[in-house]
ChimeraX commands (.cxc) that place a marker at each C-alpha (Angstrom):
marker #1 position -11.15,8.64,23.55 radius 0.5
marker #1 position -8.52,10.46,21.48 radius 0.5
marker #1 position -9.55,11.97,18.15 radius 0.5
marker #1 position -7.16,11.30,15.25 radius 0.5
marker #1 position -6.82,13.20,11.97 radius 0.5
marker #1 position -4.79,11.52,9.22 radius 0.5
marker #1 position -3.11,13.49,6.42 radius 0.5
marker #1 position -2.47,11.78,3.09 radius 0.5
marker #1 position -1.38,12.61,-0.45 radius 0.5
marker #1 position -1.86,9.30,-2.26 radius 0.5
marker #1 position -3.37,5.84,-1.97 radius 0.5
marker #1 position -3.55,5.89,1.80 radius 0.5
marker #1 position -2.44,2.35,2.67 radius 0.5
marker #1 position -0.96,3.48,6.00 radius 0.5
marker #1 position -4.12,5.50,6.67 radius 0.5
marker #1 position -6.27,2.40,6.11 radius 0.5
marker #1 position -4.07,0.36,8.44 radius 0.5
marker #1 position -4.30,3.04,11.13 radius 0.5
marker #1 position -8.06,3.45,10.74 radius 0.5
marker #1 position -8.70,-0.29,10.84 radius 0.5
marker #1 position -6.58,-0.61,13.99 radius 0.5
marker #1 position -8.67,1.95,15.88 radius 0.5
marker #1 position -11.43,-0.37,17.05 radius 0.5
marker #1 position -12.43,-2.18,20.23 radius 0.5
marker #1 position -10.39,-1.12,23.24 radius 0.5
marker #1 position -8.10,1.14,21.19 radius 0.5
marker #1 position -7.82,4.53,22.94 radius 0.5
marker #1 position -8.39,6.52,19.73 radius 0.5
marker #1 position -10.74,6.86,16.77 radius 0.5
marker #1 position -10.26,8.41,13.32 radius 0.5
marker #1 position -12.31,11.58,12.83 radius 0.5
marker #1 position -10.87,13.04,9.60 radius 0.5
marker #1 position -8.77,12.10,6.58 radius 0.5
marker #1 position -7.38,15.21,4.89 radius 0.5
marker #1 position -5.49,15.36,1.61 radius 0.5
marker #1 position -3.65,18.05,-0.31 radius 0.5
marker #1 position -4.68,16.29,-3.55 radius 0.5
marker #1 position -8.37,15.99,-4.52 radius 0.5
marker #1 position -7.48,12.92,-6.63 radius 0.5
marker #1 position -5.78,11.02,-3.80 radius 0.5
marker #1 position -7.02,7.44,-3.87 radius 0.5
marker #1 position -7.07,7.29,-0.09 radius 0.5
marker #1 position -10.02,9.70,0.09 radius 0.5
marker #1 position -12.42,7.12,-1.37 radius 0.5
marker #1 position -10.98,4.46,0.94 radius 0.5
marker #1 position -11.58,6.72,3.94 radius 0.5
marker #1 position -15.18,7.37,2.88 radius 0.5
marker #1 position -15.69,3.61,2.48 radius 0.5
marker #1 position -14.52,3.26,6.09 radius 0.5
marker #1 position -17.04,5.87,7.20 radius 0.5
marker #1 position -14.46,8.56,7.98 radius 0.5
marker #1 position -15.07,12.22,7.17 radius 0.5
marker #1 position -12.76,13.59,4.47 radius 0.5
marker #1 position -11.54,17.01,3.43 radius 0.5
marker #1 position -9.24,18.44,0.76 radius 0.5
marker #1 position -6.97,21.47,0.89 radius 0.5
marker #1 position -5.48,21.51,-2.61 radius 0.5
marker #1 position -1.97,22.96,-2.39 radius 0.5
marker #1 position -2.19,23.96,-6.07 radius 0.5
marker #1 position -4.73,26.60,-5.13 radius 0.5
marker #1 position -1.98,28.40,-3.19 radius 0.5
marker #1 position 0.87,28.89,-5.68 radius 0.5
marker #1 position 3.95,30.29,-3.95 radius 0.5
marker #1 position 1.99,30.89,-0.76 radius 0.5
marker #1 position 2.75,28.11,1.70 radius 0.5
marker #1 position 1.52,30.23,4.59 radius 0.5
marker #1 position -1.98,30.54,3.12 radius 0.5
marker #1 position -2.03,26.79,2.37 radius 0.5
marker #1 position -1.05,25.96,5.94 radius 0.5
marker #1 position -3.58,28.43,7.34 radius 0.5
marker #1 position -6.32,26.62,5.43 radius 0.5
marker #1 position -4.96,23.26,6.62 radius 0.5
marker #1 position -5.03,24.56,10.19 radius 0.5
marker #1 position -8.63,25.76,9.96 radius 0.5
marker #1 position -9.76,22.51,8.34 radius 0.5
marker #1 position -7.96,20.36,10.90 radius 0.5
marker #1 position -9.14,22.35,13.88 radius 0.5
marker #1 position -12.77,22.01,12.79 radius 0.5
marker #1 position -12.36,18.26,13.48 radius 0.5
marker #1 position -10.81,18.94,16.90 radius 0.5
marker #1 position -8.11,16.27,16.69 radius 0.5
marker #1 position -6.01,15.27,19.67 radius 0.5
marker #1 position -3.44,13.56,17.45 radius 0.5
marker #1 position -2.45,14.17,13.82 radius 0.5
marker #1 position -0.87,11.34,11.82 radius 0.5
marker #1 position 1.02,12.12,8.63 radius 0.5
marker #1 position 0.65,9.05,6.42 radius 0.5
marker #1 position 2.30,9.69,3.08 radius 0.5
marker #1 position 1.58,13.43,3.23 radius 0.5
marker #1 position 3.97,14.78,0.62 radius 0.5
marker #1 position 4.15,18.44,1.63 radius 0.5
marker #1 position 6.92,19.84,3.80 radius 0.5
marker #1 position 5.35,21.69,6.72 radius 0.5
marker #1 position 6.85,24.88,8.11 radius 0.5
marker #1 position 7.94,25.53,11.67 radius 0.5
marker #1 position 4.94,27.83,12.09 radius 0.5
marker #1 position 2.57,24.98,11.28 radius 0.5
marker #1 position 4.32,22.21,13.19 radius 0.5
marker #1 position 4.60,24.40,16.30 radius 0.5
marker #1 position 0.79,24.58,16.47 radius 0.5
marker #1 position 0.62,20.82,16.94 radius 0.5
marker #1 position 3.84,20.21,18.84 radius 0.5
marker #1 position 3.69,16.97,20.79 radius 0.5
marker #1 position 0.55,15.86,18.92 radius 0.5
marker #1 position 1.79,15.08,15.39 radius 0.5
marker #1 position 3.31,11.80,14.20 radius 0.5
marker #1 position 4.92,10.79,10.92 radius 0.5
marker #1 position 6.13,7.54,9.40 radius 0.5
marker #1 position 9.30,7.58,7.32 radius 0.5
marker #1 position 10.66,4.71,5.19 radius 0.5
marker #1 position 14.16,4.51,6.62 radius 0.5
marker #1 position 15.89,3.81,9.89 radius 0.5
marker #1 position 16.19,7.42,11.00 radius 0.5
marker #1 position 18.40,9.31,11.43 radius 0.5
marker #1 position 19.64,7.72,8.19 radius 0.5
marker #1 position 18.17,8.85,4.86 radius 0.5
marker #1 position 15.96,11.77,5.68 radius 0.5
marker #1 position 13.97,13.01,2.70 radius 0.5
marker #1 position 13.16,11.09,-0.48 radius 0.5
marker #1 position 14.40,7.97,-2.33 radius 0.5
marker #1 position 15.22,6.16,0.90 radius 0.5
marker #1 position 15.09,2.62,-0.54 radius 0.5
marker #1 position 17.52,3.39,-3.35 radius 0.5
marker #1 position 19.82,5.24,-0.98 radius 0.5
marker #1 position 19.94,2.22,1.34 radius 0.5
marker #1 position 20.80,-0.02,-1.61 radius 0.5
marker #1 position 23.43,2.39,-2.95 radius 0.5
marker #1 position 25.08,2.45,0.49 radius 0.5
marker #1 position 25.25,-1.35,0.60 radius 0.5
marker #1 position 23.18,-1.53,3.75 radius 0.5
marker #1 position 22.37,-5.03,5.03 radius 0.5
marker #1 position 19.38,-3.72,6.99 radius 0.5
marker #1 position 16.55,-1.36,6.12 radius 0.5
marker #1 position 13.34,-0.33,7.79 radius 0.5
marker #1 position 10.96,2.41,8.82 radius 0.5
marker #1 position 10.57,4.87,11.66 radius 0.5
marker #1 position 7.66,6.60,13.38 radius 0.5
marker #1 position 8.60,9.89,15.00 radius 0.5
marker #1 position 7.09,13.01,16.46 radius 0.5
marker #1 position 7.03,15.84,13.94 radius 0.5
marker #1 position 9.20,18.87,14.57 radius 0.5
marker #1 position 10.16,21.79,12.36 radius 0.5
marker #1 position 13.17,19.86,11.02 radius 0.5
marker #1 position 12.48,17.42,8.18 radius 0.5
marker #1 position 12.17,13.78,9.32 radius 0.5
marker #1 position 13.49,14.70,12.74 radius 0.5
marker #1 position 11.96,14.64,16.19 radius 0.5
marker #1 position 11.82,12.01,18.93 radius 0.5
marker #1 position 11.73,8.45,17.57 radius 0.5
marker #1 position 8.68,6.52,18.78 radius 0.5
marker #1 position 9.27,3.26,16.94 radius 0.5
marker #1 position 11.29,1.41,14.33 radius 0.5
marker #1 position 10.83,-1.77,12.33 radius 0.5
marker #1 position 13.80,-3.49,10.71 radius 0.5
marker #1 position 14.24,-6.02,7.94 radius 0.5
marker #1 position 17.16,-7.57,6.08 radius 0.5
marker #1 position 18.14,-6.36,2.64 radius 0.5
marker #1 position 18.12,-9.39,0.33 radius 0.5
marker #1 position 20.20,-10.25,-2.73 radius 0.5
marker #1 position 18.40,-9.00,-5.80 radius 0.5
marker #1 position 16.46,-6.32,-3.95 radius 0.5
marker #1 position 15.51,-3.25,-5.93 radius 0.5
marker #1 position 14.05,-0.04,-4.53 radius 0.5
marker #1 position 10.58,-1.22,-5.57 radius 0.5
marker #1 position 11.05,-4.65,-3.97 radius 0.5
marker #1 position 12.29,-3.07,-0.75 radius 0.5
marker #1 position 9.35,-0.68,-0.68 radius 0.5
marker #1 position 6.86,-3.52,-1.22 radius 0.5
marker #1 position 8.38,-5.68,1.51 radius 0.5
marker #1 position 8.58,-2.77,3.92 radius 0.5
marker #1 position 4.95,-1.69,3.56 radius 0.5
marker #1 position 3.43,-4.38,5.84 radius 0.5
marker #1 position 6.02,-3.45,8.48 radius 0.5
marker #1 position 5.03,0.22,8.14 radius 0.5
marker #1 position 1.39,-0.70,8.71 radius 0.5
marker #1 position 2.18,-2.80,11.78 radius 0.5
marker #1 position 4.62,-0.30,13.29 radius 0.5
marker #1 position 2.48,2.82,12.81 radius 0.5
marker #1 position -0.58,1.09,14.27 radius 0.5
marker #1 position 1.38,-0.14,17.29 radius 0.5
marker #1 position 2.95,3.27,17.94 radius 0.5
marker #1 position -0.39,5.08,17.62 radius 0.5
marker #1 position -2.07,2.76,20.13 radius 0.5
marker #1 position 0.73,3.33,22.65 radius 0.5
marker #1 position 0.94,7.08,21.96 radius 0.5
marker #1 position -2.82,7.58,22.29 radius 0.5
marker #1 position -2.62,5.90,25.70 radius 0.5
marker #1 position -0.02,8.46,26.77 radius 0.5
marker #1 position 3.00,6.14,26.47 radius 0.5
marker #1 position 5.93,7.40,24.39 radius 0.5
marker #1 position 8.14,4.37,24.98 radius 0.5
marker #1 position 9.53,3.41,21.55 radius 0.5
marker #1 position 8.07,0.38,19.79 radius 0.5
marker #1 position 10.70,-1.90,18.23 radius 0.5
marker #1 position 9.70,-4.48,15.61 radius 0.5
marker #1 position 12.35,-6.74,14.15 radius 0.5
marker link #1:1,2 radius 0.2
marker link #1:2,3 radius 0.2
marker link #1:3,4 radius 0.2
marker link #1:4,5 radius 0.2
marker link #1:5,6 radius 0.2
marker link #1:6,7 radius 0.2
marker link #1:7,8 radius 0.2
marker link #1:8,9 radius 0.2
marker link #1:9,10 radius 0.2
marker link #1:10,11 radius 0.2
marker link #1:11,12 radius 0.2
marker link #1:12,13 radius 0.2
marker link #1:13,14 radius 0.2
marker link #1:14,15 radius 0.2
marker link #1:15,16 radius 0.2
marker link #1:16,17 radius 0.2
marker link #1:17,18 radius 0.2
marker link #1:18,19 radius 0.2
marker link #1:19,20 radius 0.2
marker link #1:20,21 radius 0.2
marker link #1:21,22 radius 0.2
marker link #1:22,23 radius 0.2
marker link #1:23,24 radius 0.2
marker link #1:24,25 radius 0.2
marker link #1:25,26 radius 0.2
marker link #1:26,27 radius 0.2
marker link #1:27,28 radius 0.2
marker link #1:28,29 radius 0.2
marker link #1:29,30 radius 0.2
marker link #1:30,31 radius 0.2
marker link #1:31,32 radius 0.2
marker link #1:32,33 radius 0.2
marker link #1:33,34 radius 0.2
marker link #1:34,35 radius 0.2
marker link #1:35,36 radius 0.2
marker link #1:36,37 radius 0.2
marker link #1:37,38 radius 0.2
marker link #1:38,39 radius 0.2
marker link #1:39,40 radius 0.2
marker link #1:40,41 radius 0.2
marker link #1:41,42 radius 0.2
marker link #1:42,43 radius 0.2
marker link #1:43,44 radius 0.2
marker link #1:44,45 radius 0.2
marker link #1:45,46 radius 0.2
marker link #1:46,47 radius 0.2
marker link #1:47,48 radius 0.2
marker link #1:48,49 radius 0.2
marker link #1:49,50 radius 0.2
marker link #1:50,51 radius 0.2
marker link #1:51,52 radius 0.2
marker link #1:52,53 radius 0.2
marker link #1:53,54 radius 0.2
marker link #1:54,55 radius 0.2
marker link #1:55,56 radius 0.2
marker link #1:56,57 radius 0.2
marker link #1:57,58 radius 0.2
marker link #1:58,59 radius 0.2
marker link #1:59,60 radius 0.2
marker link #1:60,61 radius 0.2
marker link #1:61,62 radius 0.2
marker link #1:62,63 radius 0.2
marker link #1:63,64 radius 0.2
marker link #1:64,65 radius 0.2
marker link #1:65,66 radius 0.2
marker link #1:66,67 radius 0.2
marker link #1:67,68 radius 0.2
marker link #1:68,69 radius 0.2
marker link #1:69,70 radius 0.2
marker link #1:70,71 radius 0.2
marker link #1:71,72 radius 0.2
marker link #1:72,73 radius 0.2
marker link #1:73,74 radius 0.2
marker link #1:74,75 radius 0.2
marker link #1:75,76 radius 0.2
marker link #1:76,77 radius 0.2
marker link #1:77,78 radius 0.2
marker link #1:78,79 radius 0.2
marker link #1:79,80 radius 0.2
marker link #1:80,81 radius 0.2
marker link #1:81,82 radius 0.2
marker link #1:82,83 radius 0.2
marker link #1:83,84 radius 0.2
marker link #1:84,85 radius 0.2
marker link #1:85,86 radius 0.2
marker link #1:86,87 radius 0.2
marker link #1:87,88 radius 0.2
marker link #1:88,89 radius 0.2
marker link #1:89,90 radius 0.2
marker link #1:90,91 radius 0.2
marker link #1:91,92 radius 0.2
marker link #1:92,93 radius 0.2
marker link #1:93,94 radius 0.2
marker link #1:94,95 radius 0.2
marker link #1:95,96 radius 0.2
marker link #1:96,97 radius 0.2
marker link #1:97,98 radius 0.2
marker link #1:98,99 radius 0.2
marker link #1:99,100 radius 0.2
marker link #1:100,101 radius 0.2
marker link #1:101,102 radius 0.2
marker link #1:102,103 radius 0.2
marker link #1:103,104 radius 0.2
marker link #1:104,105 radius 0.2
marker link #1:105,106 radius 0.2
marker link #1:106,107 radius 0.2
marker link #1:107,108 radius 0.2
marker link #1:108,109 radius 0.2
marker link #1:109,110 radius 0.2
marker link #1:110,111 radius 0.2
marker link #1:111,112 radius 0.2
marker link #1:112,113 radius 0.2
marker link #1:113,114 radius 0.2
marker link #1:114,115 radius 0.2
marker link #1:115,116 radius 0.2
marker link #1:116,117 radius 0.2
marker link #1:117,118 radius 0.2
marker link #1:118,119 radius 0.2
marker link #1:119,120 radius 0.2
marker link #1:120,121 radius 0.2
marker link #1:121,122 radius 0.2
marker link #1:122,123 radius 0.2
marker link #1:123,124 radius 0.2
marker link #1:124,125 radius 0.2
marker link #1:125,126 radius 0.2
marker link #1:126,127 radius 0.2
marker link #1:127,128 radius 0.2
marker link #1:128,129 radius 0.2
marker link #1:129,130 radius 0.2
marker link #1:130,131 radius 0.2
marker link #1:131,132 radius 0.2
marker link #1:132,133 radius 0.2
marker link #1:133,134 radius 0.2
marker link #1:134,135 radius 0.2
marker link #1:135,136 radius 0.2
marker link #1:136,137 radius 0.2
marker link #1:137,138 radius 0.2
marker link #1:138,139 radius 0.2
marker link #1:139,140 radius 0.2
marker link #1:140,141 radius 0.2
marker link #1:141,142 radius 0.2
marker link #1:142,143 radius 0.2
marker link #1:143,144 radius 0.2
marker link #1:144,145 radius 0.2
marker link #1:145,146 radius 0.2
marker link #1:146,147 radius 0.2
marker link #1:147,148 radius 0.2
marker link #1:148,149 radius 0.2
marker link #1:149,150 radius 0.2
marker link #1:150,151 radius 0.2
marker link #1:151,152 radius 0.2
marker link #1:152,153 radius 0.2
marker link #1:153,154 radius 0.2
marker link #1:154,155 radius 0.2
marker link #1:155,156 radius 0.2
marker link #1:156,157 radius 0.2
marker link #1:157,158 radius 0.2
marker link #1:158,159 radius 0.2
marker link #1:159,160 radius 0.2
marker link #1:160,161 radius 0.2
marker link #1:161,162 radius 0.2
marker link #1:162,163 radius 0.2
marker link #1:163,164 radius 0.2
marker link #1:164,165 radius 0.2
marker link #1:165,166 radius 0.2
marker link #1:166,167 radius 0.2
marker link #1:167,168 radius 0.2
marker link #1:168,169 radius 0.2
marker link #1:169,170 radius 0.2
marker link #1:170,171 radius 0.2
marker link #1:171,172 radius 0.2
marker link #1:172,173 radius 0.2
marker link #1:173,174 radius 0.2
marker link #1:174,175 radius 0.2
marker link #1:175,176 radius 0.2
marker link #1:176,177 radius 0.2
marker link #1:177,178 radius 0.2
marker link #1:178,179 radius 0.2
marker link #1:179,180 radius 0.2
marker link #1:180,181 radius 0.2
marker link #1:181,182 radius 0.2
marker link #1:182,183 radius 0.2
marker link #1:183,184 radius 0.2
marker link #1:184,185 radius 0.2
marker link #1:185,186 radius 0.2
marker link #1:186,187 radius 0.2
marker link #1:187,188 radius 0.2
marker link #1:188,189 radius 0.2
marker link #1:189,190 radius 0.2
marker link #1:190,191 radius 0.2
marker link #1:191,192 radius 0.2
marker link #1:192,193 radius 0.2
marker link #1:193,194 radius 0.2
marker link #1:194,195 radius 0.2
marker link #1:195,196 radius 0.2
view
């Protein structure tokens, strides 16, 4: 059984979807939810699900990303995870950190990578006049929103869509895609999952 740590910064809806998917014959179980924000709403949700939680507040490490990541590393390793899932974790991780977990760390990004790395993906898709939008799960590497793609979910952009409407319609697809990729990945299968 694979041990999964999930990193969050906010409400944790993807974390909840992942945690709730890891039941029955699923080859993994959640062992830790870690946040960089002590006020992240997802921490209470994780505790309600019976998952251990931890906080490494990035604000305690002003201008010292290395010390922040060292504390993250120690906290994560205490839980002995086999897989780390970034689920709305809003801190950019350095090459030194990502190298420690190479081949074991996943992220979900709200665009059809390689398009729209970084922030404001929904508005950027609208501004470009895209007819299709979606989300991507990928392995984490040192380069932002890069790394091997493990799954994508696509949806049509509709007349009258705003960035908020796109984000709201995409969220259920994010939950479904991330859960499907994690199940496959935990079983040792890196074949991409495609949801349309």
